[in-house]
N, C-alpha and C positions, 0 to 999 in steps of 0.2 A: 314537531308536531306535539302540542299538548291534547292528550284524550282525556276528557272528564268522565261523561257520563255515556254509556252504550247500551243499547239494546240489541240481545243476539236476537236475530228475527228467523234463522232457518238453521237447522243442524243438517249438515251437508251428508260427511262420511266419516267413517273410522277406517283407518288403513294400518294393517300390521306388517311388521318387517322382522326377519330374524335378528337377533341382536349382534350374534358374532359374526355371521356372512353377509348382512344388510340384504338377503333375498327377500322378495316379496312372499308374504303368507296369505294374506286376505283381505277384502273390503266388505265393511257392512256400509250399504248404500240405500238401504230402506229401513232406517233407524227411525222408531216411533218416539223414543226418547233417549237421553243419556244424562247421565249426573257425574260431576267430578265433586266429589265430597271430600273435604280437609278436616281434621281434629288434631288437636295437640293437648298435651297434658299439663295443668298447671299446679304445682305445689306451693302452697302457702309458706312464706317463712315469718315466724312469729316471735314477738320479744316478750317483754312484761305484762303480765295481766292477757296474754294471748294475744297483742295488739300487731295487726299485720303491718310487717316491715316491708315486705316485698314478696314476689312470687317466684319461683323456679320453673321454668317453661322447658318442656323436652317432648321427646317421642311425638313429632310430629307424623302424622297417618294421613294417606291420600286412597280414596278408593275410587274406582270408574267402575259405573253400572249402566245398564240399560236394556232396551230391548229392540231387536231386529224384526222388523214385518216377514221376514223369510229366513228359513231354517238354512244356516250357514255351513257349508261343509268344512272351509278352513275353519272357522269358529269351533266346530264340532272336535277336529282334530287337535285345537290348541286346549280344548276342556278336558280332553279324554286322555292326551297324550298318544293317541293312536295316529296311523296314516293310512288315508284311501288306497285300496288296491285294486285296480281293474282286473278282474279274474274270473274264472268259470267257478260257479257256487250252486249250492241246492237251495231252493225254496219251496214251501209247501204252497201246493194249488188247490182250488175246490173247483169241482165242475159240478153241475146241475144237469142231470141227462134224463131221458125219456127212454125206456126200453121198447124195441121195436124189432119182430122178429126174434125174439131171445138175445138180442143184441144190442150193444151200444159202443161207443168209441171215446176216449178220452182226449180232450182238446189237445193234449200236449204229451209226450213221450214221458211215461213215468220210470223215473231210476229207483234204484235199491237192489237189495237182497233177491237173486234170482228166484222166480216162484212166489215172493212176497213185494212186488213192487209198490201193490197198493195198499196205503196205510190204512185206511178204512173205506166201507161202502154202506151205506144205510138206505133203506127204503124209507122214503118220504110219506108221512102220513097226511091225510086230506088237509088236516088243520097245519100243515107246514113244519112240524115238529119231526124229529127223527123217531123211524118205527125200528123194525128189525134190522139186525146187522148182519151182513153177509160175509162169509171168509173166502178168500183167495185158496184155490186148490189145482190140482193138475185135469181135473176132468168136472165138468159142469155136474153138479148134483143137488139134491134139496139144501138149501142153504148155502151152497157153494158155487163161485164163479170162477172163470177162468181169464186169463190177461196176456195178450201177446204184446209185448213193447214195441216190436218190430211194424206191427200193423197198428197198434195202439186198441186195438179191438178187445171188448168185453162179451164174453158169452154167458149166458145163463140157463139154467134149468127151466122146465115148464111151470114150477112153482112160482116163478115171478112172470106175472102176465102182461101181455103189451100194453104200452101205456102207463106202465108203472112207473113214478118219479122216481129217481135214486139221487143221492150226493155222494161222491167220490172224494176223497181226499188222497193227494200223491205227491211225492217230491218231484220235482223237474229240475234239471240243470241249465243253468243260463249264464251268459256274460255279463257281469254288472260290477259297479263301484261299490265296494266293501269296504266298510270300517268297523275293526273288532276292537271293543272296549275290554282291554285285558286287564285284570286283576293287579298285575303288578307294573303297569304304566301310569303314570299320573300326569295332571295337568302341567302346562308349559308355561315359559316367559317370552316375551318378545316386546319389541318398541311400537309406541302407538301414536298414530297423529290421529288427532280428533279436529276435524274443519267445520266450520260454522261460518256464517254471513251475519253481519251487524250493520247498525245505523248510529249516527249520533243523533242530537235534537234537531241537527239541522238538515236531517235526511242524508247527509254523506253516507256512501256505502263503503263498509270495511270487511276485509276477510281476517277471522281470529282462527289460531292454530294452536292448539294444546299438543306440546310434544311431552310424551311420557318415555325417558330413555329405557326403562325396564318395568315392564307390568307382567306381574305374576297373576296367572289366572286363575280363581277358583275352579275347582272339579265339581261343583256342586250347583246343579241346574235342573230344570224340569220342564217337561213339553206338555202342556195342556192341551188335549187332545177331544173334541167332541163337537157342541154345537158352536162353539167359539173358534175364530181365528186361532191356529196355533202360532205361537211366536217364539222367538230364539233369544231367551235371557241370559245376561252375562254379567259377570263381576271380576274385578282385578284390581290388585293392590299394587299401588308404585312402590318400588324399592329405591332407595339410593346406592351409589357404588357401580351403576353402569359405567362401563369402559367409555372414557373420555368426557363424561358428564359429570364428574367430582360427586357432590354431594346432592345435585338437583334430584327432586322427587317429579318436577315437571316445569316446562317452560312455557310460558303465555307471550304468544307474538300477536300483535295487531297490526295490520298495514292496510293502506288504500287497496280498493279491489283492483285498480290499474296501475299500481307501483310498478316502477320502472326498474330494470335490473342496477345494481351498482357494480362499476368496474373494480 
């Protein structure tokens, strides 16, 4: 098969596997874009009067980068060097409540030091800002409220009138998937497969696969959060010397969309 000109029409997936064990790591299947960029250094060899005689080529480098439309847990593990754990953990919660009968109740059970389970409680001003702060105590008094974790009940003194809106901050314990970005854990390496679809001038459909035997992921990334969609950006450098791959930085394979198996 003689392949001359090809148009890559669709980026499909990027799939990662452990270099040592071959175990599956993650798949990026909502890719907005991806780039495989190659560079190399060239040093001029000169002769008399600075005439260029030849060039010395060295230090080939390949960078793989892109953005995924969804935040990928597997990619986060690769970039941070951490591992997701499903465990009991604490999160900060905020309740917006209205006092009735000198009482209110948190939506969930607040946890923490006995007698100080509520992180902060504020009276809400009419303009929506936070006003006076009330303190948790053993008995309701002026500026003091009580909290019963078992019933989630808040009790107030008569200085907090019925209908008063309050804002309550507290920790609650939940079961969740947690990734801790430890300061002494760093980004990892894996094998990557980049799959795409392509066509030639005669509209024949092909599959293209880049195989990067050893991709060293960068630990530098950011999540832009606000009015725009949050995307998961990534960058990795291809390294030579992967087990069984010799000096290959990547392998480019193009084959028919319905190619048969070879015995």
